[in-house]
N, C-alpha and C positions, 0 to 999 in steps of 0.2 A: 109726158112733156107738157101737156096742157096745164096741169096743176103747177108745174114749175113756172110756166108763163105767167100765171096769175100772181105768183109770189113776186116775180120781177116787176109786174105791173104795179103792185102795191108799193114796192120800194121806189119806183120812179115817181109815182104820185106823191109819196111822202117827201121825196127829194125836191120836187118842184114846189110843193107848198112850203117846205122849210126855207128854200131859197127865196121865195116870194115874201114870206113873212120876215125873213132875216134881213131883207133889204128895206123893211118898213113899208112894204106894199107899194113901192115906187116904180118898180120895173116889171111890167107884165111879161117880158121875155123870160123872166125867171120861172115862169110856169111852163116852159117848153117841155121839161121832163114829165110834167103832169099829163100833157097831151099825148106824148108817146106812151106813157103808162096806161092811159085810158084806151088808146088804140090796141095795145097789146092785151089789155083786159077783155075788151069786147071780142076780139078774134080768138083769144085764149078760151073764153067761155064757149064760143061757137065751135071750137075744136074739141070740146068735150062731148063728142057725138059718137054714137054707135057705128055710124057709117064710116068705113075706112077712107073712102075717097073724100068725104067732107072733112074728116080730121086732117088728112094730108094736105088738102087745099088750104085750110086755115092755118096750119102750122107753117106752111111755106110762106104764106102772107106774113105771119108773125116774124119769121126769121128775116124776111126782106125788110120789114119795119125796123127790126133790131139792127140790121146791118147799116141801113141808111141813117139811123139815129147815131150809131157809133161813128160813122164817117163824119157826119155833121158836127157832132159834139167834140170829137177829137180834133178835127180841123179847125173849128172855131176856137178851141182852147189854145192851140198853137198860134193861130193868127193873133188872138187877143194878147197873149203873152209877149210875142215878138214885137207887136206894135207898141205896147206899153214900155217895154224895156228899151227899145230903140229910141223912144221919145224921152227917156230918162225918168219915166214915171213908174210907180208901183202898180201892178195890175190889181183890179178889183178882186180881192181875195174870195169873196162870197161867190161871184160869178165864175171865177176860174175854178174854184173848188167844186162847184155844181157841175160845170162842164166836164171836168176830169172824172168826177164820180159817175156821171151819166155814161161817159165813154167806157169806163171800167165795168160798170154793170152790164151794159149792152154787149161789150166784148165777151164777157163770161157767158152771157145768155146765148150769143151766136155760136160760141164754141160748143156749149152744151147741146144746142140744137143740131149742129153738124154731126157731133158724135152720136146723137140719137138717130139721125137719119142714116148714118153709116151702119150702125148696129142693126137697124131695122132691115136695111138692104142685105146685110150678111146673113141675117137669120131667116130670110125668105118671106118676111111679112109684107113685102111690097107688092 
């Protein structure tokens, strides 16, 4: 699961950089997925350990980061969309797309982690 974490980390970094550059480098908040990707990448790298307890610790940290990122990005996307539409404005498509993509990536990541944790528990590797 640590290697999968690194893949999702790279995807989030690319998403953040694309959002930032797509807005003409005007909005530093477009880099938020990049910071989540870097955090997942660091802890994913640390989870690539021979020590089972160390691997479990860092993967639990990663799934917590993923869950918080999902909740934050999904919540922010809903709030931004409802505020824009209630004011009669079109929401910022790049920001909304980035938030929804981040939420989707992190939801898939959290689901994969939970499935991995359940499989490890059932196989007796815990």
